[in-house]
C-alpha positions as YAML, in Angstrom:
chain: A
units: angstrom
residues:
- id: 1
  name: UNK
  ca: [-11.22, -58.99, -13.68]
- id: 2
  name: UNK
  ca: [-13.68, -56.31, -14.75]
- id: 3
  name: UNK
  ca: [-15.15, -55.35, -11.38]
- id: 4
  name: UNK
  ca: [-14.61, -51.90, -9.87]
- id: 5
  name: UNK
  ca: [-14.49, -53.58, -6.46]
- id: 6
  name: UNK
  ca: [-11.30, -54.66, -4.73]
- id: 7
  name: UNK
  ca: [-10.33, -56.84, -1.81]
- id: 8
  name: UNK
  ca: [-13.04, -58.42, 0.29]
- id: 9
  name: UNK
  ca: [-15.82, -56.77, -1.68]
- id: 10
  name: UNK
  ca: [-14.52, -58.36, -4.89]
- id: 11
  name: UNK
  ca: [-14.30, -61.78, -3.23]
- id: 12
  name: UNK
  ca: [-17.84, -61.36, -1.87]
- id: 13
  name: UNK
  ca: [-19.07, -60.37, -5.33]
- id: 14
  name: UNK
  ca: [-17.52, -63.52, -6.78]
- id: 15
  name: UNK
  ca: [-18.97, -65.73, -4.05]
- id: 16
  name: UNK
  ca: [-22.43, -64.23, -4.56]
- id: 17
  name: UNK
  ca: [-22.19, -64.23, -8.35]
- id: 18
  name: UNK
  ca: [-22.47, -66.73, -11.18]
- id: 19
  name: UNK
  ca: [-20.55, -69.99, -10.68]
- id: 20
  name: UNK
  ca: [-18.77, -69.77, -14.04]
- id: 21
  name: UNK
  ca: [-17.42, -66.30, -13.23]
- id: 22
  name: UNK
  ca: [-16.09, -67.62, -9.92]
- id: 23
  name: UNK
  ca: [-14.45, -70.57, -11.68]
- id: 24
  name: UNK
  ca: [-12.78, -68.28, -14.25]
- id: 25
  name: UNK
  ca: [-11.41, -66.00, -11.53]
- id: 26
  name: UNK
  ca: [-10.30, -68.65, -9.02]
- id: 27
  name: UNK
  ca: [-9.65, -71.69, -11.17]
- id: 28
  name: UNK
  ca: [-12.00, -73.85, -9.09]
- id: 29
  name: UNK
  ca: [-15.67, -74.04, -8.19]
- id: 30
  name: UNK
  ca: [-17.14, -72.17, -5.23]
- id: 31
  name: UNK
  ca: [-17.79, -75.52, -3.58]
- id: 32
  name: UNK
  ca: [-14.13, -76.56, -3.81]
- id: 33
  name: UNK
  ca: [-12.96, -73.09, -2.69]
- id: 34
  name: UNK
  ca: [-15.16, -73.23, 0.43]
- id: 35
  name: UNK
  ca: [-14.18, -76.85, 1.16]
- id: 36
  name: UNK
  ca: [-10.51, -75.86, 0.87]
- id: 37
  name: UNK
  ca: [-11.00, -73.02, 3.34]
- id: 38
  name: UNK
  ca: [-12.71, -75.42, 5.73]
- id: 39
  name: UNK
  ca: [-9.89, -77.98, 5.40]
- id: 40
  name: UNK
  ca: [-7.28, -75.29, 6.01]
- id: 41
  name: UNK
  ca: [-9.16, -74.09, 9.10]
- id: 42
  name: UNK
  ca: [-9.39, -77.60, 10.54]
- id: 43
  name: UNK
  ca: [-5.94, -78.94, 9.66]
- id: 44
  name: UNK
  ca: [-3.62, -75.92, 9.79]
- id: 45
  name: UNK
  ca: [-5.64, -73.42, 11.85]
- id: 46
  name: UNK
  ca: [-5.99, -71.05, 8.90]
- id: 47
  name: UNK
  ca: [-7.42, -67.89, 10.43]
- id: 48
  name: UNK
  ca: [-8.33, -64.37, 9.37]
- id: 49
  name: UNK
  ca: [-5.94, -61.54, 10.09]
- id: 50
  name: UNK
  ca: [-6.79, -58.06, 11.27]
- id: 51
  name: UNK
  ca: [-7.19, -56.88, 7.67]
- id: 52
  name: UNK
  ca: [-7.83, -60.02, 5.58]
- id: 53
  name: UNK
  ca: [-10.54, -62.66, 5.74]
- id: 54
  name: UNK
  ca: [-9.71, -66.30, 5.06]
- id: 55
  name: UNK
  ca: [-11.47, -66.02, 1.72]
- id: 56
  name: UNK
  ca: [-9.47, -62.98, 0.66]
- id: 57
  name: UNK
  ca: [-6.18, -64.58, 1.75]
- id: 58
  name: UNK
  ca: [-6.91, -67.68, -0.32]
- id: 59
  name: UNK
  ca: [-8.02, -65.59, -3.31]
- id: 60
  name: UNK
  ca: [-4.72, -63.67, -3.19]
- id: 61
  name: UNK
  ca: [-2.76, -66.92, -3.00]
- id: 62
  name: UNK
  ca: [-4.60, -68.37, -5.98]
...
């Protein structure tokens, strides 16, 4: 990636940015990413940690 941001700020920048940039970085659309987070929350109690949001955890995994 070419952003100077890291961690949650980078994920937030991607989520707020152009859909094609998000797709290139994550390999899926924003819609699918957010639906996956929702499914993980509902079915496996995916929760944020003290230092990482759900979104950042999933971005690291991907």
